[in-house]
C-alpha positions in Angstrom: 70.2 159.9 107.5 69.0 158.0 110.6 70.1 154.6 111.7 66.7 153.0 111.7 67.2 150.3 109.0 66.4 146.9 110.2 68.2 143.9 108.6 67.1 140.4 109.1 69.6 137.6 108.6 68.9 133.9 108.9 72.2 132.3 109.9 71.1 129.3 112.0 69.5 131.7 114.4 67.7 134.9 113.5 69.6 138.1 114.1 68.2 141.5 114.1 70.8 144.1 113.5 70.3 147.8 113.3 73.0 149.5 111.4 73.7 152.0 108.7 76.4 153.0 106.2 79.8 151.3 106.0 79.5 149.1 109.1 76.4 147.5 107.6 78.3 146.6 104.4 81.2 145.1 106.4 78.8 143.1 108.5 77.1 141.7 105.3 80.5 140.7 103.8 81.5 139.1 107.1 78.2 137.1 107.2 78.7 136.0 103.6 82.2 134.7 104.4 81.0 133.0 107.6 78.3 131.2 105.5 80.9 130.1 103.0 83.3 128.9 105.7 80.4 127.1 107.4 79.4 125.3 104.2 83.1 124.4 103.6 83.5 123.0 107.1 80.3 121.0 106.9 81.6 119.5 103.6 84.9 118.6 105.3 83.0 116.9 108.2 80.9 115.0 105.7 84.1 113.8 103.9 85.7 112.8 107.1 82.7 110.7 108.1 82.7 109.0 104.7 86.4 108.1 105.0 86.0 106.8 108.5 83.0 104.7 107.4 85.2 103.0 104.8 88.3 102.5 106.8 88.5 99.2 108.7 90.7 100.7 111.4 87.8 100.7 113.9 87.2 97.0 113.5 88.5 94.8 116.2 91.6 92.9 115.1 92.9 95.6 112.8 96.6 96.4 113.0 98.9 98.8 111.2 102.0 97.9 113.1 103.7 94.6 112.3 105.5 94.3 115.7 102.2 94.9 117.6 100.4 92.5 115.3 102.9 89.7 116.0 102.5 90.3 119.7 98.8 89.7 119.4 99.0 87.1 116.6 95.7 85.3 117.3 93.7 88.5 117.4 94.9 89.9 114.0 92.2 89.8 111.3 93.3 92.8 109.2 96.9 93.9 108.8 97.6 97.1 106.9 101.2 97.6 106.1 100.9 99.9 103.1 103.4 102.7 102.5 106.1 101.4 104.9 108.9 100.8 102.4 109.0 97.1 103.2 111.1 94.8 101.1 110.6 91.6 103.1 108.3 90.1 105.7 109.5 88.2 108.8 108.9 84.5 108.9 106.9 85.0 112.1 104.0 86.4 110.0 103.0 82.8 109.5 101.8 83.0 113.2 98.9 85.2 112.1 96.6 82.2 111.7 93.3 84.2 111.7 94.5 86.9 109.3 91.8 87.6 106.6 93.0 90.7 104.9 96.6 91.7 104.2 97.5 95.1 102.6 101.1 95.4 101.4 100.4 98.2 98.8 103.0 100.9 98.1 106.0 99.1 99.4 109.2 98.0 97.7 108.7 94.2 97.4 110.5 92.7 94.3 109.1 89.2 95.0 105.9 88.1 96.8 106.9 87.0 100.3 106.7 83.2 100.6 105.3 83.6 104.1 102.0 84.6 102.6 101.5 81.1 101.3 101.1 79.9 104.9 98.2 82.3 105.6 95.4 79.8 105.0 92.5 82.1 106.2 93.5 85.0 104.0 90.5 86.3 102.0 91.9 89.5 100.6 95.5 90.2 99.5 96.4 93.6 98.2 99.8 93.8 96.6 99.4 96.8 94.4 102.2 99.3 93.6 105.2 97.1 94.3 107.8 95.8 91.9 106.6 92.2 91.3 107.5 90.5 88.0 106.0 87.2 88.9 103.6 85.7 91.4 104.2 82.3 93.0 101.9 79.4 92.0 101.0 78.7 95.7 99.2 82.0 96.0 96.6 80.4 93.7 96.3 77.6 96.2 95.0 79.7 99.0 91.5 78.3 99.2 89.9 81.2 101.1 91.4 83.9 98.9 88.6 85.9 97.3 90.3 89.2 96.3 93.8 89.6 94.9 95.0 93.0 93.7 98.2 93.0 91.7 97.7 96.3 89.9 100.6 98.6 89.1 103.4 96.0 89.4 105.7 94.7 86.6 103.9 91.5 85.9 104.4 89.8 82.5 102.7 86.5 83.2 100.4 85.0 85.7 100.6 81.4 87.0 97.7 79.2 85.7 96.9 78.3 89.3 95.7 81.8 89.7 94.1 82.1 86.3 92.2 78.8 86.6 90.5 79.5 89.9 86.7 79.1 89.9 86.1 81.3 92.9 87.3 84.8 93.8 87.4 88.2 92.4 91.0 88.6 91.2 90.5 92.2 90.2 93.0 94.6 89.0 95.6 92.2 87.5 97.6 94.2 85.0 100.4 93.2 82.7 103.1 95.3 81.3 
């Protein structure tokens, strides 16, 4: 048998490979695995781009560290403090006069921090996955608040000040 078989593969570029026997089979298997790996990597790149497009971290004024946020209090627009095992917030958080979004999900709060009531520009408040049993009435008096997420807490009632609001999307309010 002569080694005159010509195999054409289209793998981004066209390769012409002359081969025969066992080495040809190994080469084909290798190319198949490379194609599968390439498809998988392209899928991962796509997912990473989608996640980055949704994450507000690239927006100016976004902070994930409370100490850093308090040092730049007038610049803070978005404060993400999720999954930090917090039980309280410092009184200084009231200094974040331009804060529009506050994420306190997946912490260990038993009561809604009173300091939040002073955040007059707050538009979105995410308090999911904590241990709240009640919500203070004054949260309903935050005039700019559009979105309130209280899902996966231990709520049994909701103050009428929150329930009677005419504006806002108080989504994901669950009761046990």
